[in-house]
C-alpha positions in Angstrom: 0.1 0.0 0.2 2.2 2.5 0.4 4.4 2.1 -2.2 1.5 3.3 -4.5 2.9 6.7 -6.3 0.3 9.9 -4.2 -2.4 10.1 -6.9 -4.3 12.7 -7.0 -8.4 13.2 -5.8 -9.8 13.9 -9.0 -7.4 10.7 -10.6 -8.8 8.6 -7.4 -12.9 10.0 -8.1 -13.7 7.3 -10.6 -12.1 3.6 -8.6 -13.6 5.1 -5.9 -16.9 5.0 -7.3 -16.2 1.6 -9.1 -15.5 -1.1 -5.7 -16.2 0.6 -1.7 -18.7 2.5 -3.1 -18.1 6.4 -2.2 -21.6 7.7 -3.0 -20.9 11.5 -3.1 -17.6 12.5 -1.8 -17.7 15.7 -1.3 -21.2 16.0 0.1 -22.8 18.2 -3.3 -26.2 18.5 -3.6 -28.0 16.4 -5.5 -31.7 16.7 -6.7 -34.3 16.3 -3.7 -36.2 13.1 -3.6 -39.5 12.4 -2.5 -39.9 12.1 0.8 -40.1 9.1 3.4 -38.8 8.7 6.2 -38.0 5.3 7.5 -40.0 4.6 10.0 -38.4 1.5 10.8 -35.3 2.4 11.4 -33.2 1.8 14.5 -29.6 1.9 16.0 -27.1 0.2 14.6 -28.9 -0.7 11.5 -27.4 -1.0 8.2 -28.5 1.5 5.0 -28.1 0.7 1.4 -28.2 2.9 -1.7 -27.8 3.0 -5.2 -25.0 5.5 -6.4 -25.9 8.5 -8.2 -22.3 9.1 -10.2 -22.1 8.7 -13.5 -19.6 6.0 -13.0 -23.3 3.7 -11.9 -23.0 1.4 -14.7 -19.6 0.5 -14.2 -19.7 0.6 -10.3 -22.8 -2.5 -11.5 -20.0 -4.2 -14.0 -17.8 -4.2 -11.2 -19.8 -5.4 -8.4 -22.8 -6.9 -10.2 -25.2 -4.4 -7.3 -26.5 -1.5 -8.2 -26.4 -1.3 -3.8 -23.1 1.1 -4.3 -23.1 3.0 -1.2 -23.9 2.2 2.7 -23.6 3.7 6.0 -24.1 3.1 9.8 -27.1 4.0 11.4 -26.3 5.7 15.2 -27.7 9.1 17.3 -26.7 12.5 17.4 -28.6 14.7 19.5 -31.0 12.8 19.6 -31.5 11.8 16.3 -30.6 9.3 14.3 -28.4 10.2 11.0 -26.1 7.8 8.4 -22.2 7.8 10.3 -20.6 7.1 6.8 -17.6 7.0 4.7 -17.2 10.2 2.7 -14.7 12.8 2.1 -14.2 13.1 5.0 -16.0 10.6 7.1 -19.1 12.1 9.0 -22.5 11.7 10.0 -25.1 12.7 7.8 -29.3 13.4 9.2 -31.0 9.6 8.0 -33.6 11.9 5.7 -30.3 14.2 3.5 -29.0 11.0 2.9 -31.6 8.8 1.7 -32.0 12.1 -0.6 -28.4 11.4 -2.9 -29.1 7.8 -3.2 -31.4 7.4 -6.5 -35.1 8.0 -7.0 -34.4 7.9 -3.4 -34.3 4.3 -3.1 -32.9 3.0 0.5 -32.6 -0.5 1.9 -32.2 -0.7 6.1 -30.6 -4.1 7.4 -30.7 -5.5 10.9 -29.1 -8.1 13.2 -31.0 -11.1 12.7 -30.6 -11.4 17.2 -30.6 -7.4 17.1 -32.8 -7.3 20.9 -30.4 -9.2 21.9 -26.6 -8.3 20.9 -27.6 -4.5 19.6 -28.2 -3.6 22.9 -28.6 0.2 24.6 -24.6 -0.5 25.6 -23.7 -1.3 22.2 -25.0 1.5 20.6 -22.5 3.8 22.7 -19.9 1.1 22.0 -20.4 1.6 19.1 -20.6 5.1 19.1 -17.7 6.4 20.9 -15.3 3.2 18.2 -16.2 5.5 15.5 -14.8 8.0 17.2 -11.2 7.2 15.3 -12.9 7.0 12.3 -14.2 11.0 12.0 -13.0 13.1 10.0 -10.6 11.0 8.5 -10.0 11.1 4.1 -12.0 8.6 2.2 -9.6 5.6 1.6 -9.4 6.0 -2.9 -6.5 2.5 -2.6 -8.8 0.7 -0.9 -6.2 -1.0 2.2 -7.1 -2.9 4.9 -5.1 0.0 7.7 -7.0 2.8 9.3 -5.1 5.7 7.9 -8.2 6.2 5.4 -11.3 5.0 4.9 -13.7 3.7 2.9 -18.1 3.7 3.0 -18.4 -0.7 3.9 -15.1 -1.4 5.7 -16.5 1.7 8.7 -19.6 0.0 9.1 -17.2 -4.0 8.7 -14.9 -2.5 10.8 -17.7 -0.5 13.8 -19.8 -4.1 13.8 -16.4 -5.8 13.9 -14.5 -4.2 17.0 -18.4 -4.2 19.1 -20.1 -7.2 18.8 -17.0 -9.5 17.5 -19.4 -10.6 14.4 -18.2 -10.0 10.8 -20.8 -8.6 8.2 -19.7 -9.9 4.7 -17.4 -11.9 3.2 -13.6 -10.1 2.8 -13.2 -10.0 -0.6 -9.4 -9.1 -3.1 -9.7 -6.7 -5.4 -9.1 -9.4 -8.4 -12.9 -11.2 -6.9 -14.2 -8.2 -9.0 -15.5 -9.0 -12.3 -12.6 -6.3 -13.4 -13.5 -6.8 -17.2 -15.2 -4.5 -18.2 -12.8 -2.0 -20.6 -14.2 0.5 -18.3 -13.3 -1.1 -15.2 -9.9 -2.0 -17.0 -8.9 1.7 -17.8 -9.8 2.7 -14.9 -7.7 0.6 -12.7 -4.9 1.2 -15.2 -5.4 4.8 -14.9 -4.6 4.6 -11.3 -3.2 1.3 -10.0 -0.8 1.9 -13.2 0.5 -1.6 -14.0 0.9 -2.7 -10.1 -2.6 -3.4 -9.4 -3.2 -4.5 -5.9 -5.0 -8.2 -7.1 -5.0 -9.6 -3.1 -6.1 -6.4 -1.1 -8.1 -7.3 1.0 -11.5 -6.0 0.3 -14.8 -5.5 2.3 -17.8 -5.0 -0.9 -21.0 -3.3 -0.3 -22.6 -6.0 -1.9 -20.9 -9.2 0.3 -22.5 -7.2 3.4 -26.0 -6.5 1.7 -25.7 -10.6 1.2 -24.2 -11.1 4.7 -27.1 -13.9 6.2 -26.2 -12.1 9.6 -28.6 -9.8 7.9 -32.8 -9.1 7.2 -34.1 -6.4 4.8 -36.3 -4.7 8.3 -37.6 -1.2 5.1 -36.7 -0.7 1.4 -38.4 1.9 -0.2 
């Protein structure tokens, strides 16, 4: 990881969309979606959405899933927020987060045994565990260190640290579908001829398909 050449934000952005699923790295406003606040959302839930980026086709080709961004729902100032890895890692009001997704569509998933695992004490631990990532830069390289972090990595690490559970299967970069010409071109722009195919990655779709989670709301 440390040996990779430094790249600019604009060079790194395409791969961000392809694998890690950063939806909107700068928080730039997009068209407001219809208001439909989640009625089932609870602290500790994981929420997924489809990227509004121009590279959504490449996202689907690389991950075989339209869900390219995710975050963990946590309380802040008496309200539910989405704690997410953008640029930088931050808390985003839940409805604002939903509005950034394509057509306001989202899926909320919950641990199947959440009542016994995601207690008030666990939620406090999740908040504390997340503090060390707050304000950190988005990880364009999708490395496994805590120096920078991407969306699904943030959620996965918070859950692993506070509950001991692993939401989704860790994969390697080479496990993704890199056959698309568009994907190949972006990979070459970012990594050159030194693509880290063995880099450990947790993708949003792997978390989405975790057998430990169940869908509680989809709109």
